[in-house]
C-alpha positions in Angstrom: 7.8 -28.3 -4.1 4.4 -30.1 -4.2 4.6 -33.8 -4.8 4.2 -34.3 -8.6 5.6 -36.4 -11.4 9.2 -35.6 -12.3 9.7 -35.3 -16.1 12.6 -36.8 -18.0 13.8 -33.2 -18.7 13.8 -32.4 -15.1 15.8 -35.5 -14.2 18.4 -34.4 -16.7 18.6 -31.0 -15.2 19.0 -32.5 -11.7 21.9 -34.6 -13.0 23.6 -31.5 -14.4 23.2 -29.6 -11.1 24.4 -32.6 -9.1 27.6 -32.8 -11.2 28.1 -29.1 -10.6 27.8 -29.6 -6.9 30.3 -32.4 -7.0 32.7 -30.3 -9.0 32.5 -27.2 -6.9 31.9 -28.6 -3.5 29.3 -27.1 -1.1 28.1 -23.9 -2.8 25.3 -22.8 -0.5 26.5 -22.0 3.0 23.8 -21.7 5.7 24.8 -18.4 7.2 21.7 -18.3 9.3 22.3 -21.4 11.5 19.6 -23.3 13.4 17.5 -20.3 13.8 16.4 -20.6 10.1 17.1 -24.2 9.3 16.2 -26.1 12.5 12.8 -27.1 13.7 10.1 -24.4 13.8 9.8 -22.6 17.2 6.5 -22.6 19.0 4.0 -20.0 17.9 4.7 -17.8 21.0 8.4 -18.1 20.5 8.1 -17.0 16.9 6.1 -13.9 17.9 8.4 -13.0 20.8 11.5 -13.5 18.7 10.4 -10.7 16.4 11.9 -7.2 16.9 9.5 -5.3 19.1 8.5 -2.8 16.4 7.7 -5.6 13.9 5.4 -7.2 16.4 3.7 -4.0 17.3 3.1 -3.0 13.6 1.8 -6.5 12.9 -0.6 -6.4 15.9 -1.8 -2.9 14.8 -2.8 -4.4 11.5 -5.0 -7.2 12.9 -8.7 -7.0 13.3 -10.6 -10.1 14.5 -12.9 -11.5 11.9 -11.5 -9.3 9.0 -7.9 -10.4 8.9 -6.8 -13.8 7.6 -6.6 -16.9 9.7 -2.8 -17.1 9.6 -0.3 -14.3 10.1 2.8 -14.6 8.0 6.1 -12.8 7.8 8.7 -14.0 5.2 12.2 -14.3 6.4 13.4 -10.9 5.3 14.8 -10.0 2.8 12.7 -12.9 1.3 9.3 -11.6 0.2 6.1 -13.0 -1.3 5.6 -12.4 -5.0 2.2 -11.7 -6.5 0.4 -14.6 -8.2 1.8 -13.3 -11.5 5.4 -13.3 -10.2 5.4 -9.6 -9.6 6.5 -7.6 -6.6 4.5 -6.9 -3.5 5.0 -4.4 -0.6 3.4 -5.7 2.6 5.3 -6.0 5.8 6.7 -4.3 8.9 10.2 -3.7 7.6 11.6 -0.2 7.4 12.1 -0.3 3.6 8.3 -0.6 3.2 7.3 1.4 6.3 9.4 4.6 5.8 7.6 7.2 3.9 7.9 10.9 3.3 5.6 13.2 5.3 5.8 16.8 4.3 3.6 19.8 5.3 3.9 22.9 3.1 1.9 26.1 3.6 3.7 29.5 3.5 2.5 31.6 6.4 0.7 28.6 7.9 3.2 25.9 8.9 6.8 26.4 9.9 9.3 26.7 7.1 12.5 24.8 6.8 11.8 22.5 9.7 13.1 18.9 9.7 11.9 16.5 12.4 13.6 13.2 12.8 11.3 11.8 15.5 9.4 8.5 14.8 5.9 9.4 13.8 3.2 7.6 11.8 0.5 8.4 9.3 -2.1 8.0 12.1 -0.8 11.4 13.3 -2.0 13.3 10.2 -5.7 13.4 11.0 -5.4 14.6 14.6 -2.9 17.2 13.4 -5.3 18.6 10.8 -8.1 18.5 13.4 -6.1 20.6 15.8 -5.8 23.4 13.3 -9.6 23.6 13.0 -10.2 23.1 16.8 -12.1 19.9 16.0 -12.0 17.0 18.4 -11.2 13.5 17.3 -11.7 11.4 20.4 -9.7 8.4 21.3 -7.6 8.2 18.1 -4.3 6.3 18.1 -2.5 9.2 16.4 -1.1 12.3 18.1 -0.7 15.9 17.0 2.7 16.1 15.2 5.4 17.9 17.1 5.9 21.4 15.8 2.4 21.6 14.2 0.1 21.8 17.1 -0.3 25.5 16.4 -0.2 27.1 13.0 0.1 30.6 11.8 -3.6 30.7 10.7 -6.4 28.3 10.0 -6.0 27.2 6.4 -9.0 27.6 4.0 -8.2 24.3 2.3 -5.9 21.3 3.1 -4.9 19.2 0.2 -3.4 15.8 1.0 -1.5 14.1 -1.8 -0.5 10.5 -1.6 2.2 9.1 -3.9 1.2 5.4 -4.0 4.3 3.4 -3.6 6.4 6.5 -3.2 8.1 5.4 0.0 11.7 6.4 0.8 13.3 3.4 -0.8 11.7 4.3 -4.1 12.6 8.0 -3.8 16.2 7.2 -2.9 16.5 4.9 -5.9 15.5 7.8 -8.2 16.9 10.8 -6.3 16.7 13.2 -9.3 13.1 12.6 -10.1 11.3 14.7 -7.4 12.7 18.2 -7.3 9.4 19.7 -6.4 8.9 17.4 -3.5 12.4 18.2 -2.4 11.6 21.9 -2.5 8.6 21.5 -0.4 10.6 19.5 2.1 13.1 22.4 2.3 10.5 25.1 2.5 7.9 23.4 4.8 8.0 20.9 7.6 9.4 17.4 6.8 9.1 14.4 9.1 12.0 12.2 8.1 11.2 9.5 10.7 7.6 9.0 9.4 6.4 5.4 8.9 3.1 3.9 7.7 2.4 2.6 11.2 1.0 -0.9 10.6 1.3 -4.1 8.6 0.0 -5.2 6.1 1.4 -2.0 4.5 -1.2 -1.9 1.7 -3.3 0.8 0.1 -6.8 0.3 1.7 -5.5 0.0 5.2 -3.0 2.8 5.1 -5.3 5.3 3.4 -7.9 4.6 6.1 -5.3 5.2 8.8 -4.4 8.5 7.2 -8.1 9.6 7.0 -9.1 8.4 10.5 -6.1 8.7 12.9 -6.7 5.0 13.8 -4.8 1.9 12.9 -6.5 -1.2 11.3 -6.9 -2.8 14.7 -9.6 -0.2 15.3 -10.8 1.1 11.9 -11.3 -2.4 10.5 -9.8 -2.0 7.0 -6.9 -4.5 7.2 -5.9 -5.4 3.7 -7.1 -5.5 0.1 -9.1 -8.6 0.9 -11.1 -8.8 4.1 -13.5 -11.3 5.6 -17.1 -10.1 5.9 -19.6 -10.8 8.6 -20.2 -14.3 7.2 -16.5 -15.0 7.0 -16.5 -14.7 3.2 -13.4 -13.1 1.7 -14.2 -9.9 -0.3 -12.8 -6.6 -1.4 -12.2 -4.1 1.5 -14.4 -1.5 -0.2 -16.7 -4.0 -2.0 -15.4 -2.7 -5.3 -16.9 0.7 -4.6 -20.3 -0.5 -3.5 -19.8 0.3 0.1 -17.3 1.5 2.7 -19.2 -0.3 5.5 -16.1 -2.1 6.8 -14.9 1.2 8.2 -15.6 1.0 11.9 -14.9 4.6 12.7 -15.5 8.0 11.1 -12.9 9.7 9.0 -11.8 13.2 10.0 -13.3 14.6 6.8 -16.8 13.4 7.4 -16.7 14.2 11.1 -15.6 17.8 10.4 -18.1 18.2 7.6 -21.0 17.0 9.8 -19.9 19.2 12.6 -20.2 22.2 10.2 -23.6 21.2 8.9 -22.2 19.5 5.8 -21.1 22.9 4.5 -17.4 22.1 4.2 -16.2 20.8 0.8 -14.8 17.3 1.1 -13.3 15.4 -1.8 -11.2 12.3 -2.8 -9.8 11.6 -6.2 -8.1 8.2 -6.5 -7.8 5.2 -8.8 -9.7 2.7 -6.8 -12.3 2.7 -4.1 -9.5 1.6 -1.7 -8.7 5.3 -1.2 -12.2 6.2 0.2 -10.9 5.6 3.7 -9.4 9.1 3.5 -12.9 10.7 3.5 -15.3 8.2 4.9 -18.6 6.6 3.9 -20.5 9.6 2.5 -24.3 9.1 3.0 -23.7 5.6 4.5 -22.7 7.5 7.7 -25.9 8.8 9.4 -25.9 12.5 8.9 -23.3 12.4 6.2 -23.7 13.9 2.7 -22.6 13.1 -0.8 -19.0 14.3 -0.8 -16.9 14.5 -4.0 -15.4 11.1 -4.8 -14.0 9.7 -8.1 -12.2 6.6 -9.0 -11.6 4.6 -12.2 -13.5 1.8 -13.8 -10.2 0.4 -14.9 -11.5 -1.9 -17.7 -13.0 1.2 -19.4 -10.6 3.9 -18.1 -13.5 6.0 -17.0 -14.0 8.0 -13.9 -16.9 6.9 -11.8 -18.4 7.0 -8.2 -21.1 5.4 -6.2 -23.9 8.0 -6.7 -25.9 6.7 -3.7 -23.1 7.7 -1.4 -20.9 10.3 -3.2 -20.9 12.9 -6.0 -18.8 12.6 -9.1 -17.4 16.1 -9.7 -18.6 17.5 -13.0 -15.0 18.0 -14.3 -14.4 14.3 -14.2 -17.3 13.6 -16.7 -15.1 15.1 -19.5 -12.0 13.2 -20.3 -11.5 14.8 -23.8 -8.0 16.0 -22.8 -6.7 12.5 -22.2 -6.3 11.2 -25.8 -4.3 14.2 -27.0 -1.9 13.7 -24.1 -1.6 10.0 -24.9 -1.0 10.8 -28.6 1.8 13.2 -27.6 3.4 10.6 -25.4 3.1 8.0 -28.1 5.1 10.0 -30.7 7.7 11.3 -28.2 9.9 8.3 -28.8 9.6 8.6 -32.5 7.6 5.3 -33.0 3.9 6.2 -32.8 3.2 2.5 -32.0 0.5 2.9 -29.3 3.1 2.0 -26.7 5.2 3.8 -24.1 8.2 2.0 -22.7 6.4 -1.3 -23.1 3.1 -0.1 -21.7 0.2 -0.3 -24.1 -1.5 3.0 -24.7 -4.6 1.5 -26.5 -5.6 -0.9 -23.7 -8.2 0.9 -21.5 -7.3 -1.3 -18.6 -3.7 0.0 -18.6 -4.0 3.5 -20.0 -3.4 5.1 -16.6 0.1 3.6 -16.2 2.0 6.4 -17.9 3.0 10.1 -17.6 0.1 11.3 -19.9 -2.5 10.0 -17.4 -0.6 11.6 -14.5 -0.9 14.9 -16.3 -4.6 14.3 -17.0 -5.2 13.5 -13.3 -3.3 16.6 -12.2 -5.2 18.9 -14.6 -8.6 17.5 -13.4 -7.5 18.0 -9.8 -6.7 21.7 -10.4 -9.9 22.2 -12.4 -11.9 20.7 -9.5 -10.4 23.1 -7.0 -11.3 26.1 -9.3 -14.8 25.0 -10.4 -16.0 23.8 -7.0 -14.5 26.6 -5.0 -12.3 24.8 -2.6 -10.7 27.2 -0.2 -13.0 30.1 -1.0 -14.9 30.6 2.3 -14.4 30.6 6.0 -14.9 26.8 6.5 -11.8 24.7 6.0 -12.2 22.3 3.0 -10.5 18.9 2.9 -9.3 17.5 -0.4 -7.5 14.2 -0.8 -5.9 12.6 -3.8 -3.9 9.5 -4.7 -1.5 9.3 -7.6 -1.2 5.6 -8.3 1.4 5.3 -11.1 4.6 4.7 -9.1 2.9 1.7 -7.5 1.2 0.3 -10.6 4.3 0.5 -12.8 6.6 -0.9 -10.1 4.2 -3.9 -9.8 4.7 -4.6 -13.5 8.3 -3.7 -14.0 9.9 -3.4 -10.5 10.9 -0.2 -8.7 14.3 -0.1 -10.4 12.7 0.1 -13.9 13.1 3.3 -15.9 9.3 3.4 -16.3 9.1 4.1 -12.5 11.6 7.0 -12.9 9.4 8.5 -15.6 6.1 8.3 -13.8 7.7 9.6 -10.6 9.0 12.6 -12.4 5.6 13.2 -14.0 3.9 12.9 -10.5 6.4 15.4 -9.1 5.7 17.8 -12.0 2.0 17.7 -11.1 2.8 18.4 -7.5 4.6 21.6 -8.6 1.7 22.6 -10.8 -0.7 22.0 -7.9 1.2 24.3 -5.6 1.3 27.0 -8.3 -2.4 26.6 -8.8 -3.1 27.0 -5.1 -1.0 30.1 -5.0 -3.1 31.6 -7.8 -6.6 30.4 -6.9 -6.6 30.2 -3.1 -3.7 32.4 -2.2 -0.4 31.9 -0.2 -1.1 31.8 3.5 -4.5 30.2 3.0 -3.7 26.6 2.1 -1.6 23.6 3.3 -0.4 20.8 1.1 0.5 17.5 2.7 2.5 15.0 0.7 3.1 11.4 1.8 3.1 7.8 0.5 1.4 4.6 1.6 4.4 2.3 1.4 7.7 1.7 -0.2 8.3 -0.8 -3.0 9.9 -4.2 -3.2 13.4 -4.6 -4.8 13.8 -7.6 -7.0 15.1 -10.7 -5.3 18.1 -11.0 -7.7 19.1 -7.4 -6.9 19.2 -8.1 -3.2 20.5 -11.7 -3.4 17.4 -13.1 -1.9 14.5 -15.4 -2.7 11.0 -14.6 -3.9 8.4 -16.9 -2.3 5.8 -18.1 -4.8 2.2 -17.8 -3.3 0.8 -20.2 -5.9 3.2 -22.9 -5.0 2.6 -22.3 -1.3 -1.2 -22.7 -1.9 -0.6 -25.9 -3.9 1.6 -27.4 -1.1 -1.0 -26.6 1.5 -3.7 -28.2 -0.6 -1.5 -31.3 -1.2 -1.1 -31.7 2.6 -4.6 -30.8 3.8 -7.0 -30.6 0.8 -8.7 -27.6 -0.8 -8.8 -25.5 2.4 -7.2 -22.3 1.1 -9.2 -19.2 -0.1 -6.1 -17.0 -0.7 -2.4 -16.7 0.1 -1.4 -13.0 0.5 2.0 -11.6 1.3 1.5 -11.5 5.1 -1.6 -13.6 5.7 -3.5 -16.7 4.6 -7.2 -16.9 4.3 -8.7 -20.3 4.8 -12.2 -21.8 4.1 -13.9 -22.5 7.4 -16.3 -25.0 5.9 -13.5 -27.0 4.4 -11.5 -26.9 7.6 -14.5 -28.3 9.5 -15.2 -30.9 6.8 -11.7 -32.3 6.9 -11.1 -31.9 10.6 -8.2 -29.6 10.1 -7.3 -26.8 12.5 -5.8 -23.4 11.9 -3.0 -24.4 14.2 -2.1 -27.4 12.0 -1.9 -25.2 8.9 0.2 -22.6 10.7 2.6 -25.3 12.0 2.9 -26.6 8.4 3.9 -23.2 7.2 6.2 -22.6 10.1 8.2 -25.6 8.9 7.9 -24.7 5.2 11.3 -24.8 3.5 12.8 -23.1 0.5 13.1 -26.4 -1.3 9.4 -27.0 -0.7 8.5 -23.7 -2.4 11.1 -23.7 -5.2 9.9 -24.2 -8.7 13.4 -24.1 -10.2 15.5 -27.2 -9.8 18.7 -25.2 -9.0 17.0 -23.5 -6.1 15.5 -26.7 -4.9 18.9 -28.3 -4.7 21.2 -25.3 -4.0 19.0 -22.7 -2.4 19.1 -19.1 -3.3 21.5 -16.3 -2.3 22.6 -16.9 1.3 19.7 -19.4 1.9 20.2 -23.1 2.0 17.4 -25.4 0.6 16.3 -26.3 4.1 15.9 -22.7 5.2 12.4 -22.0 6.6 11.0 -19.3 4.4 8.6 -17.8 7.0 10.0 -16.1 10.1 6.4 -15.9 11.4 3.5 -18.3 10.7 1.0 -18.3 13.6 -2.7 -18.3 14.1 -3.6 -14.7 13.6 -5.9 -14.5 16.6 -2.8 -14.8 18.8 -1.8 -11.3 17.9 -4.5 -9.9 20.2 -3.4 -11.7 23.3 0.3 -12.6 23.1 2.6 -11.2 25.8 6.4 -11.5 25.6 
C-alpha cells in the first residue's frame, strides 16, 4: 500500500484484526513457499520458470515499439482488475485462451467432425484462403486439419465472433447456446482451439483472425499501443486509421487479387474489429469495403468514409426503439432498465438482448440488400457480437445478465443460418463461429486476489515519481521523458514490480494484514515482471 497517512478509523480496524489474529492463531498459510514469498528471481529466471506455452504465447504478443515497457503476468489465479474494479481477460492461461472454433457449411465442410488437436485463431485465415486457392505467404497459421479440401468453394464465408464467449463462459452457462451446440454437432468443431497469443484482447485477436499472423508480426498488440513517437494511443486510433496493421488481412488481399470485385464487410462495435478485414483504402490498391461500428456515446452506427463504406441498412435504426420498449416491459416494470442496465442511456443501450436482435437483423438485411454470396467470387463477411464481453465487464461472467445476452446472441446465430439457407442456399456458404477470449471469474468465487492497477500505479509513482502512462493487465507503459529526467531505468521499475507484494497492493486492511485466499501478505503478486524487450531474445 502506498505510504500515506493512517486515519484513526483505520487504526481501529487494525486493532480489531490484530485481536482476531491473536485469538485464532495464524490464519493465512503460505502454501506457495519461497517461490512466491522469497526474493524475486532474476528477469531471465522469471521468464524461464514460466510453462513453455505461457512464454510462447507472451512472446507472440510482443511487438517492439508498440508493446508496453514492462511485461507482467499476475500470479494466477490472481488477476488485474480494471481501473473501475471490474474484470479483465488478458493472459496466456487456458481459461482465457480456450475458445470455440466451429465451421458449419452443409455440403461444404465435413459434418459431425470433432478435432481435439491444439490449433489457434491464426489458422482461420489460411484455411479460408486454401478454399479459394489464394496464397497467403509466410503466415504463422496453418490450414486446419480436415479442412484443407472442401466439398465446393463457398459463395460466402461469414465469420461470427462472440466477444468474451470463450469456453469458460460457455461452460458456465451450458444451456444458453443450443444453436451453437447444433452447429458443433453438424459441422467441424476444433475443441483444442486457443486464441494463440497474450494479451488476449479484442484488437490483437481479431487482427490475428483476419491476417493469419500473431501480434509479433501484425503489430496490433493490445487496446493501447505506442505509436512511432512512443506516445500511447488507441490501436485503431478510435477509427481514424488502421495503420498499425503491418500486414494485409486475408479479406483485402483476396479482394485486390480479384480486382476489388469481392464483397468484403465487417460489422462490429468498435474499430478494434477492423483487423478482420484490413485497412480499406489505406492499403494501396484497396477499396472502400463495408465497415460499421458504434459511436457509443450516441449509439449510432458509423464508419470512416475515407477508408470504408457504411452499408445503407445501418443508416436506419428505427427498429431499435421498439425492441428496447418490448424488453423494458417484459419484466412488468417499464422503468427504462433491464436487469440493472439502463435502456435510456445511449452509451449503454447496446448492452442488452434487444440490441443483439437489432444487430442480427441488420446483419441479415445487409446480406440480402448487398448481395453477399450471389456471384462466382467468394465474399467475406465478418461480425462481432460484443454483449457477452461488455456485460461481463460490468457484472462478471457469472451474472444472469451474461446468461441472457448469451442466449440472445445464440438466437441470432440460429437466425443467421436460417437466413443463409434461404438467401444464399445450402451448400453455398460457410459460417465460422469463434470467440476472442474467455472471461475472468470473480476473485471471491475462486478464492484468489484481484490486483488493483490504480494502487499499483500509485506505488510506482511513490517510489520513482510520475513515470507511468498506464498499468494494463499484462503490461506497463512508461513515460520515456520522465524516465530520462529522473534517471530511472525500465529495469529498475521491473525489479520493483517483481518484488511487489500483496500487502503493498492491498487497499483493505484485512488483506494487508492477513492476505487473501491462499496468499500470505508477503506473496509477490506478479509471476513475471520483466523489461518487455527481453521477450524477443531470451533463450531458456
